[in-house]
MARKOLTI-755799 format. One line per field, with one value per atom (N, C-alpha, C): residue number from 1; atom name; z negated, y, x. Coordinates in steps of 0.1 Angstrom, whole numbers, plus 5000, padded with zeros to 4 digits. Layout:
N
num	NUM | ...
atome	CA | ...
Z	Z | ...
Y	Y | ...
X	X | ...
***
This chain:
61
num	1 | 1 | 1 | 2 | 2 | 2 | 3 | 3 | 3 | 4 | 4 | 4 | 5 | 5 | 5 | 6 | 6 | 6 | 7 | 7 | 7 | 8 | 8 | 8 | 9 | 9 | 9 | 10 | 10 | 10 | 11 | 11 | 11 | 12 | 12 | 12 | 13 | 13 | 13 | 14 | 14 | 14 | 15 | 15 | 15 | 16 | 16 | 16 | 17 | 17 | 17 | 18 | 18 | 18 | 19 | 19 | 19 | 20 | 20 | 20 | 21 | 21 | 21 | 22 | 22 | 22 | 23 | 23 | 23 | 24 | 24 | 24 | 25 | 25 | 25 | 26 | 26 | 26 | 27 | 27 | 27 | 28 | 28 | 28 | 29 | 29 | 29 | 30 | 30 | 30 | 31 | 31 | 31 | 32 | 32 | 32 | 33 | 33 | 33 | 34 | 34 | 34 | 35 | 35 | 35 | 36 | 36 | 36 | 37 | 37 | 37 | 38 | 38 | 38 | 39 | 39 | 39 | 40 | 40 | 40 | 41 | 41 | 41 | 42 | 42 | 42 | 43 | 43 | 43 | 44 | 44 | 44 | 45 | 45 | 45 | 46 | 46 | 46 | 47 | 47 | 47 | 48 | 48 | 48 | 49 | 49 | 49 | 50 | 50 | 50 | 51 | 51 | 51 | 52 | 52 | 52 | 53 | 53 | 53 | 54 | 54 | 54 | 55 | 55 | 55 | 56 | 56 | 56 | 57 | 57 | 57 | 58 | 58 | 58 | 59 | 59 | 59 | 60 | 60 | 60 | 61 | 61 | 61
atome	N | CA | C | N | CA | C | N | CA | C | N | CA | C | N | CA | C | N | CA | C | N | CA | C | N | CA | C | N | CA | C | N | CA | C | N | CA | C | N | CA | C | N | CA | C | N | CA | C | N | CA | C | N | CA | C | N | CA | C | N | CA | C | N | CA | C | N | CA | C | N | CA | C | N | CA | C | N | CA | C | N | CA | C | N | CA | C | N | CA | C | N | CA | C | N | CA | C | N | CA | C | N | CA | C | N | CA | C | N | CA | C | N | CA | C | N | CA | C | N | CA | C | N | CA | C | N | CA | C | N | CA | C | N | CA | C | N | CA | C | N | CA | C | N | CA | C | N | CA | C | N | CA | C | N | CA | C | N | CA | C | N | CA | C | N | CA | C | N | CA | C | N | CA | C | N | CA | C | N | CA | C | N | CA | C | N | CA | C | N | CA | C | N | CA | C | N | CA | C | N | CA | C | N | CA | C | N | CA | C | N | CA | C
Z	4851 | 4860 | 4853 | 4857 | 4851 | 4856 | 4849 | 4854 | 4866 | 4875 | 4888 | 4899 | 4895 | 4905 | 4909 | 4902 | 4904 | 4919 | 4925 | 4939 | 4947 | 4957 | 4964 | 4970 | 4974 | 4981 | 4973 | 4960 | 4950 | 4954 | 4955 | 4959 | 4973 | 4981 | 4995 | 5003 | 5012 | 5020 | 5029 | 5032 | 5041 | 5056 | 5063 | 5077 | 5086 | 5097 | 5106 | 5108 | 5111 | 5113 | 5101 | 5089 | 5077 | 5075 | 5078 | 5077 | 5087 | 5099 | 5109 | 5104 | 5098 | 5093 | 5081 | 5072 | 5061 | 5066 | 5076 | 5082 | 5088 | 5095 | 5101 | 5091 | 5081 | 5071 | 5063 | 5059 | 5051 | 5059 | 5072 | 5081 | 5083 | 5081 | 5082 | 5069 | 5059 | 5046 | 5037 | 5040 | 5032 | 5018 | 5008 | 4994 | 4992 | 4982 | 4978 | 4976 | 4968 | 4965 | 4978 | 4988 | 5001 | 5009 | 5009 | 5016 | 5010 | 4997 | 4991 | 4994 | 4994 | 4997 | 5012 | 5021 | 5035 | 5038 | 5030 | 5032 | 5023 | 5015 | 5004 | 4996 | 4992 | 4983 | 4971 | 4961 | 4949 | 4952 | 4944 | 4946 | 4943 | 4933 | 4929 | 4941 | 4947 | 4958 | 4970 | 4973 | 4984 | 4980 | 4968 | 4964 | 4965 | 4960 | 4961 | 4975 | 4984 | 4997 | 5005 | 5002 | 5008 | 5004 | 4991 | 4986 | 4993 | 4994 | 5001 | 5015 | 5022 | 5036 | 5037 | 5026 | 5026 | 5031 | 5029 | 5033 | 5022 | 5025 | 5016 | 5016 | 5004 | 5003 | 4995 | 5000 | 4993 | 4979 | 4970 | 4956 | 4955 | 4944 | 4942 | 4939 | 4945 | 4943 | 4932
Y	4860 | 4870 | 4883 | 4889 | 4901 | 4913 | 4924 | 4936 | 4941 | 4946 | 4950 | 4940 | 4927 | 4917 | 4914 | 4922 | 4919 | 4921 | 4931 | 4934 | 4934 | 4925 | 4925 | 4938 | 4946 | 4958 | 4970 | 4969 | 4980 | 4992 | 5003 | 5016 | 5016 | 5007 | 5007 | 5018 | 5025 | 5035 | 5029 | 5037 | 5032 | 5033 | 5022 | 5022 | 5027 | 5032 | 5037 | 5027 | 5014 | 5004 | 5001 | 5002 | 5000 | 5012 | 5024 | 5035 | 5034 | 5029 | 5027 | 5017 | 5006 | 4995 | 5001 | 5009 | 5015 | 5023 | 5032 | 5040 | 5032 | 5022 | 5013 | 5006 | 5000 | 4992 | 5002 | 5013 | 5023 | 5028 | 5030 | 5034 | 5024 | 5012 | 5001 | 4999 | 5007 | 5006 | 4994 | 4989 | 4978 | 4983 | 4974 | 4977 | 4978 | 4985 | 4988 | 4975 | 4966 | 4953 | 4945 | 4945 | 4938 | 4945 | 4958 | 4966 | 4963 | 4964 | 4961 | 4948 | 4938 | 4924 | 4923 | 4929 | 4929 | 4936 | 4946 | 4953 | 4948 | 4938 | 4933 | 4944 | 4953 | 4964 | 4965 | 4972 | 4973 | 4982 | 4979 | 4988 | 5002 | 5004 | 5018 | 5025 | 5017 | 5023 | 5027 | 5018 | 5020 | 5032 | 5033 | 5044 | 5057 | 5057 | 5070 | 5074 | 5065 | 5068 | 5073 | 5067 | 5071 | 5085 | 5088 | 5102 | 5112 | 5109 | 5118 | 5120 | 5110 | 5112 | 5116 | 5118 | 5123 | 5113 | 5100 | 5089 | 5085 | 5081 | 5076 | 5061 | 5055 | 5040 | 5036 | 5026 | 5021 | 5017 | 5019 | 5015 | 5000 | 4995 | 4981 | 4976 | 4965 | 4959 | 4949
X	5111 | 5112 | 5117 | 5128 | 5133 | 5125 | 5124 | 5117 | 5125 | 5117 | 5123 | 5122 | 5119 | 5118 | 5103 | 5094 | 5080 | 5076 | 5081 | 5079 | 5092 | 5093 | 5106 | 5109 | 5099 | 5101 | 5102 | 5103 | 5103 | 5111 | 5105 | 5112 | 5118 | 5114 | 5118 | 5111 | 5118 | 5111 | 5101 | 5091 | 5080 | 5085 | 5083 | 5087 | 5075 | 5078 | 5066 | 5056 | 5060 | 5050 | 5041 | 5047 | 5039 | 5029 | 5033 | 5024 | 5013 | 5015 | 5005 | 4995 | 5000 | 4992 | 4983 | 4989 | 4982 | 4971 | 4973 | 4963 | 4952 | 4955 | 4945 | 4937 | 4943 | 4935 | 4927 | 4932 | 4924 | 4913 | 4915 | 4904 | 4893 | 4896 | 4886 | 4878 | 4883 | 4876 | 4880 | 4892 | 4897 | 4900 | 4898 | 4901 | 4916 | 4919 | 4933 | 4941 | 4935 | 4942 | 4945 | 4936 | 4938 | 4949 | 4949 | 4959 | 4973 | 4974 | 4987 | 4992 | 4983 | 4987 | 4992 | 4985 | 4988 | 5002 | 5005 | 5017 | 5029 | 5026 | 5035 | 5041 | 5032 | 5036 | 5027 | 5031 | 5023 | 5011 | 5000 | 4988 | 4992 | 5000 | 5004 | 5011 | 5020 | 5028 | 5019 | 5009 | 5000 | 4991 | 4986 | 4978 | 4985 | 4998 | 5006 | 5008 | 5012 | 5015 | 5002 | 4991 | 4979 | 4975 | 4977 | 4975 | 4984 | 4996 | 5006 | 5001 | 4996 | 4991 | 4977 | 4970 | 4956 | 4947 | 4950 | 4941 | 4932 | 4920 | 4910 | 4911 | 4912 | 4912 | 4899 | 4893 | 4881 | 4884 | 4875 | 4876 | 4877 | 4883 | 4883 | 4869 | 4866 | 4853 | 4853
***
């Protein structure tokens, strides 16, 4: 696997439906790893976006 292929969605802009799902899952107290998997995004991407939106994400368990 070449670098850049790790995540299919690398550097893709967030769609409104993804943001809604992020807010919902974060609001339920879901862990970062689970949210990233549900959104098919990297944990780093999810963490960064949540920070930008002022969302709190549960720590990894």
